[in-house]
Backbone as CSV, one residue per row, in Angstrom:
resi,resn,N_x,N_y,N_z,CA_x,CA_y,CA_z,C_x,C_y,C_z
1,MET,89.163,106.455,109.526,89.773,105.717,110.508,90.944,106.648,111.133
2,GLY,90.756,106.292,112.613,91.971,107.082,113.431,92.697,105.929,113.669
3,PRO,93.960,106.406,114.561,94.857,105.688,114.783,94.614,104.049,115.306
4,VAL,93.852,103.959,116.237,93.290,102.798,116.952,92.809,101.785,115.699
5,GLU,91.782,102.532,114.962,91.290,101.675,113.807,92.299,101.164,112.900
6,ILE,93.148,102.089,112.707,94.413,101.620,111.661,95.289,100.385,112.374
7,ARG,95.335,100.373,113.449,96.036,99.226,114.105,95.334,98.060,114.240
8,VAL,94.183,98.165,114.248,93.335,97.093,114.316,93.068,96.409,112.908
9,LEU,92.931,97.242,111.915,93.186,96.938,110.365,94.512,95.984,110.196
10,TRP,95.487,96.688,110.810,96.803,96.229,110.427,96.951,94.676,110.881
11,GLU,96.393,94.544,112.099,96.332,93.190,112.928,95.479,92.164,112.010
12,ARG,94.724,92.650,111.404,93.521,91.832,110.491,94.398,91.437,109.186
13,VAL,95.223,92.376,108.653,95.949,92.366,107.356,96.711,91.286,107.901
14,LYS,97.737,91.209,109.005,98.737,90.532,109.288,98.309,89.222,109.484
15,ALA,97.192,89.177,109.965,96.404,87.682,110.217,95.900,86.991,109.080
16,ARG,96.054,87.636,107.713,95.641,87.378,106.663,94.005,86.924,106.525
17,GLU,93.418,87.673,107.350,91.738,87.661,107.272,91.362,88.135,105.922
18,VAL,90.308,87.265,105.756,89.402,87.912,104.264,88.731,88.975,104.803
19,LEU,88.995,90.399,104.245,88.581,91.604,104.529,87.407,91.814,103.526
20,GLU,86.177,91.628,103.656,85.060,91.403,102.623,84.831,92.995,102.076
21,ASP,84.991,94.000,102.767,84.609,95.131,102.563,85.979,95.965,101.645
22,TRP,86.965,95.177,101.277,88.057,95.802,100.687,88.495,94.706,99.794
23,PRO,88.984,95.327,98.389,89.363,94.473,97.225,91.019,93.854,97.788
24,PRO,91.352,92.742,97.235,92.609,92.283,97.797,93.508,93.493,97.492
25,GLY,94.516,93.612,98.733,95.624,94.422,98.719,95.275,95.781,99.102
26,ARG,94.054,96.347,98.869,93.806,97.507,99.051,93.564,98.174,100.559
27,ALA,93.294,97.176,101.632,93.405,97.355,103.115,94.665,97.984,103.596
28,LEU,95.736,97.084,102.938,97.158,97.577,103.504,97.418,98.855,102.641
29,GLU,97.203,99.049,101.495,97.462,100.457,101.060,96.741,101.465,101.747
30,PHE,95.361,101.464,101.678,94.456,102.561,102.693,95.306,102.734,103.901
31,MET,95.540,101.539,104.731,95.998,101.621,106.036,97.303,102.533,106.468
32,LEU,98.188,102.201,105.324,99.691,102.798,105.328,99.370,104.263,104.963
33,LEU,98.716,104.511,103.985,98.781,105.950,103.444,97.850,106.962,104.764
34,ARG,96.640,106.101,105.076,95.982,106.817,106.181,96.991,107.118,107.417
35,ALA,97.805,106.199,107.978,98.470,106.343,108.822,99.593,107.466,108.942
36,PHE,100.177,107.754,107.664,100.862,108.892,107.222,99.985,110.107,107.279
37,GLN,98.889,110.160,106.584,97.907,111.171,106.829,97.696,111.897,108.174
38,LEU,97.267,110.708,108.902,96.969,111.148,110.293,98.247,111.785,110.968
39,GLU,99.447,111.620,110.649,100.634,112.511,111.077,100.792,113.820,110.397
40,ARG,99.973,114.150,109.541,99.901,115.498,108.950,100.783,115.138,107.691
41,ALA,101.148,114.160,107.363,101.991,114.145,105.928,100.798,114.337,104.945
42,ARG,101.231,115.060,103.746,100.513,114.985,102.464,100.276,113.819,101.677
43,VAL,99.190,113.571,101.488,99.142,112.042,100.949,98.084,112.158,99.802
44,VAL,98.486,111.631,98.619,97.637,111.713,97.306,97.454,110.144,97.219
45,TRP,95.889,109.749,97.312,95.353,108.632,97.194,93.713,109.020,96.972
46,PRO,93.084,108.398,96.029,93.958,107.243,95.126,94.638,108.214,94.160
47,TYR,95.599,107.533,93.686,96.593,108.160,92.711,96.472,107.796,91.314
48,VAL,95.837,108.709,90.608,95.248,108.709,89.427,96.393,109.229,88.244
49,ASN,96.684,108.372,87.424,97.564,108.810,86.451,97.245,107.869,85.206
50,ASP,97.244,108.419,84.074,96.764,108.020,82.825,97.854,106.638,82.328
51,THR,99.210,106.705,82.602,100.145,105.848,82.040,100.347,104.597,83.138
52,GLU,100.142,104.744,84.350,100.858,103.690,85.330,99.777,103.499,86.355
53,GLN,99.937,102.725,87.097,99.131,102.428,88.380,100.293,102.772,89.542
54,LEU,99.650,103.660,90.523,100.444,103.686,91.820,99.576,103.597,92.738
55,ASP,100.226,102.998,94.019,99.134,103.082,95.176,99.315,104.206,95.899
56,GLY,99.919,105.283,95.606,99.929,106.448,96.333,101.113,107.560,96.465
57,ALA,101.010,108.559,96.694,102.202,109.613,97.073,102.215,110.226,98.380
58,ILE,103.435,110.144,98.991,103.531,110.949,100.213,104.520,112.048,100.277
59,TYR,104.193,113.244,100.816,105.007,114.338,100.994,105.259,114.594,102.292
60,THR,106.475,114.432,102.829,106.626,114.807,104.382,108.126,115.141,104.610
61,ASP,108.389,115.790,105.637,109.822,116.194,105.956,110.727,116.087,104.721
62,GLY,110.458,116.867,103.826,111.093,117.269,102.640,111.426,116.195,101.842
63,LEU,110.626,114.896,101.668,110.825,113.610,100.916,109.507,113.579,100.043
64,ALA,109.680,113.421,98.924,108.592,113.065,98.001,108.688,111.654,97.652
65,CYS,107.482,111.029,98.061,107.633,109.476,97.910,106.593,108.775,97.042
66,ILE,106.882,107.863,96.063,105.438,107.151,95.796,105.663,105.639,96.475
67,VAL,104.397,105.251,96.536,104.208,104.121,97.482,103.665,102.842,96.552
68,GLU,104.334,101.876,96.880,103.720,100.643,96.337,103.783,99.487,97.556
69,THR,102.685,98.988,97.744,102.256,97.955,98.611,102.000,96.502,98.014
70,LYS,102.538,95.632,98.687,102.321,94.266,98.227,101.906,93.438,99.748
71,ASP,100.609,92.857,99.426,99.807,92.147,100.594,99.736,90.839,100.054
72,HIS,100.902,89.967,100.189,100.915,88.641,99.804,101.529,87.583,101.022
73,ALA,101.143,86.555,101.167,101.502,85.616,102.025,102.731,85.200,101.749
74,GLU,103.350,85.087,100.519,104.719,84.795,100.147,105.555,85.921,100.036
75,SER,106.918,85.735,100.170,107.836,86.860,100.121,107.892,87.547,99.000
76,VAL,108.045,88.902,98.979,108.014,89.842,97.714,109.521,89.543,97.069
77,GLY,109.386,89.449,95.666,110.560,89.189,95.052,111.041,90.402,94.116
78,PHE,111.996,90.347,93.426,112.565,91.327,92.651,111.663,92.091,91.907
79,ALA,110.791,91.555,91.041,109.992,91.968,90.286,109.119,93.254,90.813
80,ALA,108.893,93.190,91.893,108.088,94.467,92.603,109.208,95.852,92.838
81,ILE,110.386,95.492,92.926,111.321,96.707,93.095,111.689,97.213,91.375
82,ALA,111.744,96.251,90.472,111.888,96.707,89.231,110.737,97.331,88.853
83,LYS,109.395,97.152,89.005,108.443,98.006,88.869,108.476,99.232,89.281
84,LEU,108.601,99.491,90.470,109.046,100.607,91.357,109.893,101.543,90.681
85,ALA,111.269,100.955,90.330,112.239,101.699,89.835,111.854,102.169,88.797
86,LEU,111.320,101.610,87.643,110.840,102.226,86.347,109.994,103.114,86.437
87,GLN,109.076,103.088,87.627,108.112,104.314,88.161,108.885,105.482,88.191
88,LEU,110.060,105.389,89.202,110.827,106.227,89.668,111.785,107.119,88.392
89,GLN,111.950,106.204,87.551,112.910,106.674,86.531,112.019,108.007,85.734
90,ARG,110.862,107.978,85.793,110.043,108.954,85.055,109.571,110.088,86.042
91,ARG,110.330,110.206,87.090,110.026,111.343,87.897,111.460,112.003,88.297
92,PRO,111.490,113.204,89.067,112.690,113.786,89.480,113.642,112.826,90.356
93,GLY,114.886,112.978,90.020,115.710,112.220,90.834,115.646,112.346,92.482
94,ALA,115.110,113.213,92.801,114.910,113.183,94.382,113.867,112.455,94.743
95,ALA,112.882,111.943,94.125,111.897,110.960,94.435,112.220,109.997,95.026
96,VAL,111.419,109.157,96.080,111.906,108.120,96.683,110.697,107.037,96.543
97,GLY,111.033,105.951,96.341,110.001,104.664,96.478,110.081,104.056,97.685
98,LEU,108.919,103.921,98.456,108.518,103.124,99.555,107.922,101.531,99.021
99,LEU,108.563,100.792,99.004,107.941,99.344,98.970,107.710,98.842,100.122
100,PHE,106.185,98.619,100.795,105.754,98.122,101.767,105.321,96.460,101.548
101,SER,105.485,95.784,102.352,104.987,94.409,102.136,104.613,93.953,103.594
102,SER,103.497,93.393,103.491,102.793,92.699,104.729,103.576,91.386,105.324
103,SER,104.291,90.952,104.158,105.180,89.510,104.634,106.805,90.041,104.733
104,GLN,107.406,88.842,104.655,108.914,89.079,105.069,109.433,89.420,103.417
105,LEU,110.667,90.028,103.544,111.117,90.310,101.994,112.137,89.014,101.912
106,SER,112.132,88.494,100.633,113.034,87.353,100.639,114.445,87.911,100.398
107,MET,115.436,86.638,100.864,116.651,86.667,100.991,117.195,87.426,99.642
108,SER,116.822,86.623,98.447,117.171,87.113,97.366,116.992,88.474,97.041
109,LEU,115.910,89.140,97.338,115.587,90.545,97.103,116.475,91.456,98.205
110,VAL,116.683,91.169,99.345,117.599,91.781,100.117,118.962,91.795,99.555
111,GLY,119.492,90.593,98.999,120.668,90.587,98.598,120.746,91.445,97.298
112,ALA,119.827,91.260,96.316,119.924,92.028,94.939,119.891,93.469,95.175
113,VAL,118.877,93.783,96.072,119.025,95.404,96.390,120.411,95.908,97.098
114,SER,120.986,95.185,97.509,122.465,95.538,98.299,123.440,95.707,96.950
115,VAL,123.203,94.954,95.898,124.279,95.196,94.962,123.760,95.938,93.832
116,HIS,122.541,96.066,93.689,121.827,96.908,92.487,122.124,98.408,92.507
117,PRO,122.257,98.748,91.296,122.487,100.120,91.473,120.934,101.004,91.974
118,ILE,119.996,100.308,92.205,119.025,101.052,92.903,119.288,101.742,93.881
119,ARG,118.917,103.034,94.081,119.522,103.697,95.574,118.402,104.518,96.019
120,ASN,117.082,104.546,95.554,116.167,105.342,96.020,114.939,104.770,96.355
121,ILE,115.035,103.257,96.762,113.571,102.660,97.114,114.023,102.016,98.532
122,LEU,113.014,102.494,99.628,113.268,101.863,100.839,112.305,100.730,101.058
123,LEU,112.823,99.712,101.587,112.182,98.505,101.539,111.551,98.597,103.268
124,TRP,109.995,98.034,103.266,109.558,97.730,104.714,108.927,96.609,104.566
125,GLN,109.104,95.770,105.626,108.367,94.387,105.956,107.430,94.610,107.152
126,GLY,106.840,93.535,107.580,105.738,93.633,108.598,106.210,94.256,109.801
127,SER,107.607,93.690,110.109,108.129,94.301,111.513,108.321,95.604,111.441
128,ASP,108.899,96.338,110.346,109.096,97.633,110.324,107.758,98.444,110.242
129,ILE,106.773,97.950,109.802,105.269,98.266,109.875,104.729,98.483,111.161
130,ASP,104.939,97.361,111.942,104.552,97.242,113.265,105.422,98.348,114.270
131,LEU,106.518,98.629,114.261,107.292,99.518,114.880,106.867,100.851,114.462
132,ALA,106.668,101.227,113.312,106.074,102.463,112.529,104.820,102.930,113.080
133,LEU,103.961,101.814,113.106,102.565,102.085,113.702,102.491,102.799,115.341
134,GLN,103.628,101.913,116.016,103.559,102.254,117.267,104.400,103.431,117.486
135,HIS,105.586,103.906,116.903,106.118,105.038,117.198,106.027,106.336,116.235
136,GLY,105.405,105.977,115.124,105.199,107.142,114.244,105.713,106.824,112.881
137,MET,104.797,106.754,111.905,105.248,106.451,110.551,106.197,107.729,110.029
138,ARG,106.232,108.664,110.160,107.015,109.949,109.753,108.566,109.701,110.389
139,ALA,108.458,109.282,111.701,109.884,109.101,112.437,110.363,107.862,111.844
140,ALA,109.545,106.858,111.488,109.934,105.365,110.905,110.798,105.892,109.700
141,LEU,109.996,106.805,108.888,110.470,107.164,107.526,111.779,107.785,107.616
142,ARG,111.879,108.747,108.605,113.164,109.380,109.075,114.383,108.714,109.112
143,ILE,113.945,107.783,109.938,115.213,106.716,110.271,115.601,105.926,109.174
144,LYS,114.475,105.332,108.413,114.821,104.301,107.182,115.637,105.340,106.128
145,TRP,115.457,106.477,106.000,115.922,107.447,105.163,117.444,107.622,105.627
146,ARG,117.506,107.895,106.945,118.939,108.252,107.603,119.822,107.108,107.282
147,LYS,119.293,105.726,107.569,119.948,104.363,107.424,120.473,104.198,105.926
148,ALA,119.615,104.593,105.243,119.895,104.653,103.700,121.059,105.423,103.411
149,VAL,120.997,106.793,103.919,122.064,107.701,103.384,123.385,107.214,104.112
150,GLU,123.268,106.747,105.378,124.498,106.585,106.226,125.102,105.362,105.813
151,ARG,124.442,104.249,105.544,124.770,102.891,105.500,124.690,102.454,104.118
152,GLY,123.648,102.980,103.329,123.699,102.215,101.871,122.504,101.202,102.078
153,ALA,121.868,101.204,103.395,120.932,100.167,103.961,119.426,100.571,103.287
154,LEU,119.037,100.103,101.967,117.858,100.234,101.696,116.665,99.344,102.374
155,SER,117.226,98.444,102.785,116.380,97.328,103.519,116.564,97.519,104.960
156,TYR,116.956,98.312,105.616,117.276,98.499,106.973,116.063,97.994,107.857
157,ARG,116.206,97.224,108.839,115.003,96.726,109.592,115.070,97.444,110.796
158,LEU,114.018,98.223,110.881,113.810,99.049,112.151,113.874,98.376,113.535
159,GLN,114.717,98.788,114.546,114.514,98.256,115.808,113.927,99.475,116.932
160,LYS,113.457,98.630,118.026,112.742,99.639,118.985,113.674,100.530,119.427
161,GLU,115.033,100.423,119.367,115.828,101.351,119.983,116.117,102.635,119.112
162,ASP,115.771,102.383,117.643,116.029,103.536,116.814,115.132,104.565,117.303
163,PHE,114.061,104.630,117.955,113.037,105.415,118.253,113.353,106.129,119.487
164,SER,114.325,105.809,120.046,114.851,106.457,121.382,115.548,107.981,121.105
């Protein structure tokens, strides 16, 4: 798939279409990892590991990231963060978790992340994915990383102006 097909797939995922060729959640997972790969990031997918299930890994712009995707109609809760945080504890401290959700992030999740000692998971919701696909996945990741470093904003919502 190229960039156009990725955007079409994203629109279908957002519309909650039943994607017969994809097991539940896999279309979002593939789409995001492929979008990074198209921008020349090194992507490991499928991610094979004997002890845990990971959706993938991305290496780009000096960052090493493990990816978790959630494609649910309902808001993502704290359990997804807790799982990703445990996976990150088994990795070098510089590893970053990327949690992508096709839905909105619950206010309780955003609030919990802002006070929890987790500092290396960046949260992405549908509007962030929209902008990232328009302006570049790697550029979006750099912006989110910068906002996390400068503001401690792990759930920073991308704005169109961020890409100017």
